[in-house]
N, C-alpha and C positions, 0 to 999 in steps of 0.2 A: 228768148228761146234757148234752150240748152241743146247743144249738139255734141256729138262725140267724134273725135278725130284720133284714130288709132287708140281707141279706148281711153283717151285723155279728155275729160270733160272741159268745156270752155263756155263762156257766157257772152252772148252778144249784148252790148250795152252802149249806148250812145250812137252818135251819127257816124262816127268814123270806123265802125266795124268792131274789131276785137278790142275790148276795153280792159279785160283782165283774163288771165289764164290761170286756171287752177292746176298746179303741178305737184307731184309728190314732194313732200318736204324732205330736203337732203341737207345734211349739215355741211358747212364749208370744209374744203379740203386744204390741209396744210402741206405745203410743198417744201421739201428739204433743200438745203443749199446745193447739194449735188444736182438736184433736178434743175435748178436755175442755171447751172452751167452746161446743161444739155445732156447729162448722163441719164439714161432711162432708169427710172426707179419706180418701184411700186409706191403707191400713195396710201397714206393712212389717214382716215378721217379723224378730225379733231374729236378727241373723246370717244372714238370708236375703235373698231377692230381693224386688223390689217386687211388691205384690199389689193387685189391684182387687177384693178380696173384698166391700167395701161401697161401692157407687157411688151410693147414694141421694142425690139432689140434686146430683150432680156435673155441672159445666159444663165441657165440654172446651174447651181453648184453640183448637184447630183445628176449624172447623165441619165439618159433614157434607158429603160430596162433593155438588157441585151437579149435578143430573141434567139441567139445561137444556142445550139445544144451543148450539153456538158462535154460531149465527145469532141465537138469542134473547138471548144475552149481548151481542152487538154492538148489537142494536137497543136494548137497555136502556141501554148506554153512550152511544149517539148520540141518545137521545130528547131532543128539544128542548122547552123550556118554551114556553108560548104567548107569553110576554113577548118572546121573541126577535124575532118578526115585527114588534114595535112599536119595537124599538130599533136593530136592525142587520140589513142584508140578508143577512149571512153569520153562521152560528153558529161556534163554535170548531172544528168539524170541517170547515168549508168548505161546508156545505150552504146553499143559498140559501133564504131564507124566501119564503113564498108571498104572493100578493096582487097585485091589478091595479096599485096604486100603485107597488109595488116593481118590477114588470115594466116599467112605463113609464119609471121612473128608469134602469133598466139599459139599456133601448133607447136613451134619449137619450144616456146616457154612451157607449155603443158608437158611436153615430152621430158624436158629437163627437170621439171618439178617431180614428175613420176620417177625418173631415174634417181634423183636425189633421195626420195623417200625409200626406194629400194636399197640404195647404198647404206642409208642409215640403219635400216632393218638388218642388212647383212652384217654391218659392223657390230651392231648389238648382239646378233647371233654368235659371231666369232668371239666376242668378249665373254659371253655366257659359256660358250664351249671351253674357252681357256680356263675360266674360273672352275668349271667342273673338273677339268683335267688336273688342275692344281689340287683340288679337294681329293680326288682319287689318289693322287700321288702321296698326299699327306696321310691318308688312311692306310695305304700300303706300308709306308715307312713306320708308322706307329705300330702296326701289327708285328713287324719284324723287330722293332725295338723292345717288344715285350719278351723277346728271347734273350735279352742281355741285361745284366745288372751293372750299373755304373756307380762307382764310389764317389763320395764327396771329396775324397783326397785325390788331387790331380796326379799324384805319383803312384796311385794304385791302379793296376790294369783292370779294365772291364772284364767281367766274367760272362762267358758266352755259352748258351745251350746249343752246342754243335749238333746234337742229335736232331733237334727240331728244325734247325736251319738246313741240315743235309736232307732231311725228309722232304722239305719244301723244294729244294733244288740242289742237286749234287755238284753243281758248278761252284759252290761256295768255297772260297779259299782263305778268307780272313775277315777281320773286323777293324774298322778305323774309327778312332774317337779323338777329338781335340777338346780337352777339358775347357769349360767356360764358353763354348760355342755350340751351335746346333749340329755340328758335324758328329754324327754317331750312326754309322751305316755298315751294313754287311758289304763285303767285297767279293765279286764273282770274276770268273775268267771264262770267256767264250772262245769259240774256235777262230774268231777274228774280232777286230775292234768295233765291228758294227753290231755284233750279237746283242749286246745290252745297251746300245746307244739310246734306243727308244723302245726297249722291250723290257718288261718286268721279269722277275724271276719265275713267274707263273706262265710266261710265254705270251702275254698280252701286251698291247700297245700301252706305253706309259710315257708321258711327256718328258720326264727326267730319266727314264730308263733306270739303270742301276749304276752304282760305283763299281768299276771293274779294273782288274789288273791287265796290263798290256799282254796280248796273246803270245808275244814272243818272249815274255819273261818266264823264267822257271818257276812253276808253282811250288809253294804257295806265296812266293815273294821273299825278298831279302837273301836270296841265294846268289844272284848276279851282282856285279859291281853296282849297277843301277837298276832298281825296281821302280816301275812307273804305274801309278794308278790315275784314273780319269773320273771326273764327276762333273755334272752339269752345274752351271751357275744360273739358276732360274731367276727370272726377272722379279719374282715375288720374294726373293731373298732366301729361297730354300737351297738345300744341298750344299754346294761348295762355295757359297758366297763368302764365307769367312776366309777361304783360301785366297779368293780374288782380293779381299780387303787387306791382305798382308803386303800389298804394295805400298801401304802407309807405314812409315817407320815406327810410329808410336804403337800402332796395333801389332806390328811384327814383334816388337820388343815385349809386348804383353803375353805373347804365346810362349809358355815355358816348356810345354810337353805336347807331343803328338804320339798317340798310341796306335801301334799296328799289332794286332793279336791274331795268331793262327792256332790251330789245334795243338801244335807242338811247341810254340814259343810265344813269349810276350816281348815286343820291341818298344822300348821307350826311346823316342827320338826327340831331337830339338831342331827348330828351324835354323838353317844356315844362311840362305839367301833367297831372294825373289827376283825374277827377271821376266821380261816380255819376249814372246816369240810369235811368229805367224803360223798358220796351220800347216805350212809346207817346209818348216825349218827342220832339216834332217839332223841337226845337231842335238835336238831334243831326245830323239829315240836312239840312244846308244846304250847298250846294255853291258857289254864286256870289252876289255881292252887288252892289248898285248902285254902291257906291263903296268906296274903301279905308277911309274913316272908318267906314262901316257894318260892314265886315268886322272892323275892330279893336275897335269897340264890342261886337260879338258875342263876340269872344275875351275881352274884358275882363269881360263878364257871366259867362262860363264860369269865368274865374279866380276870381271871387267864390264859386263853388260848389266849387272845387278842394279835394281832400283832401290832395294832395301837389303840389308845384310847384318850379320853380327859384327861387332867391332873386331873380334878375333878370328873372323872367317878364314883369313889367309893361313893363320897358324893351324887351324883345325884341318884345313885341306891337306896340309903337309903330313898329317898322320892318320887320315881316315882311309878305310878300305871299301866301304859300302855307303851308298846314299839311297834314300827313299824319296821319290819325287812325286809331287801332287800337281796335276795339270787340270785347269779349268778354263772356261771362256771368260773373256772380258769384252766390254763394249766401249773401249776407249777410242776417242777420235784419232789419236796418233796411230792406232792400229786399224783404222777404217771400220771400227765397230765389229771386227771379225778376228780379234787377236786372242792370244792365249797368255794366261798368267801361270808361271811355273815356279813352284816353291820346292827347294831342295832341302831335305832334312838329313841329319846324320844320327847314327845311334849314340845315345848318351855314353855308352860304354867305350866309344872311340874318341871321346873328347880328351884333351890333355889332362894329365893327372890332377891339375889344380881344380878342374871342374868336378 
């Protein structure tokens, strides 16, 4: 008789009960060496496919699916340790740490950054303003230079259209030109030495003002023992830079002639010496003297201070009656950046006969 036990058929045969059992045919299982040593392994049937029949103690290589949300994962990845607020105001993900001290530092840093930007913009604005002022100065000078004709011969005086210059401004007294240099300017005389310091002949602000005769000199110049004219030494090299450069002996020697022209006379001058002075040196502004000896003693004392001079300067001083003096700014360290370069010239007509 055939009975079924858990759906597995078996046949009763013989006297002792179960004689044979019909079971599903299963191929033998091959056990690996690792299995024999006790490590749980999956079994693989001989000649069959991989089986997970025994997974006791099995640790999968790939973990179980993470049921947490993306938000929870992100928060875990970006969680910051408490030590971050002690070391760096920013963590590796760019989050700022908290704390009053850090907020104060960030505020100060922001303020300093903004102030720095403002200062840079202000500096740029001042630079542009200065460049515009230089440009306007050059335009004004070129306009006035159109009123004069300069010869290629350094020993020929410039020819000036006095009518146009006087129509432009009645304070005009002369014209100065140094051949071979950019010095080629009208000369004015104001009611004081501030009148044309930073004011153009048209009465408007000008960075370099005008070249002007000292207000205490007798107009139009060359009437007193010493006539003094002033001109700015602009940092872009304009106006009286060539005068300041005459503290170099080689350059001083290269200047053979200085022209000062008025409506009534042409004065051909030669450089005698160059010396430094501070803005408060009262010895610079002396115009007349009690005697020729006092005048020549004055020039001799200045020669002792000279940084450049003619080799025969002392001999020339002994016979001259007039000097024409050019004064400009210098930026030398020994003068604390606020000095004056003074160049004294003498009329060529007063040089010794051999000249």
